[in-house]
N, C-alpha and C positions, 0 to 999 in steps of 0.2 A: 321383427314386428314393430309397427309404429306405436308410439304411445297414444292412448286414447282416454277420453273422459265421457262417462255416461251420467248425465245429471239424474239424480233419483227424485224425480217429481212424478206424481200420479197423473197430472193433467196440465195443459197449458195455462199459464197465468202471466202476471207481470214479470216475474223472474225469468220464465222461459222464453217469453216473446220480446222482452225489452232489455231487462237488466243484464242477463248473461250474454246475449248477442252483442250488446254495447261493449261489455268488458272484453269480449273476444275479438271485437272489431269486425263483426260480420253483420250482414243484413238479416232481416227475418226470413227471407227466402233462401239465402245462401247457407248451405250446410257443410261446405267443404272449402278449405283454402289452404294455401301454403304459408307458413310463418317461419320466422327465424327464432330459434331458441338456442342461446349460448353459441351463436354463430353457425348453427346447423339448420338445414332446411327440414322442417317437420310438417307433415300434412295434418291439419286440424279438421276433424270431422265432428260435427255437433249433432248428437242423436236426438230423436223424438222422446217425449216423456213416456213413462211406462204404460200409462192407460191407453195409449194408441194401439196396444196389443190386446186382442180379445182374451188372451190367457189371464190377464189381470182381472177382468170382469168375472171370469169363471172362478178364479181363486177367491175373490170377494164374496161371491155367491156361496161357495162351499163353506167359507168361514162363518157366514151368517147361519147356514143350515146347522153346522156343528154347534154353534152357540145356542140354538133353539132346542137341541136334543137333550 
């Protein structure tokens, strides 16, 4: 299994669109590239924020309903 990193952000913002891609050396459009880590080839895959999944919106809705009960 390749190492991976999933940033835990709810939505896109400056960190996900500018800061992190700059640190990783990728463009905003590029989500996958090969990098060297300790002399080894590693595939870097940059995932989308959590809110791009409808399950997150559903979970937020359910938590709001629970809070109102």
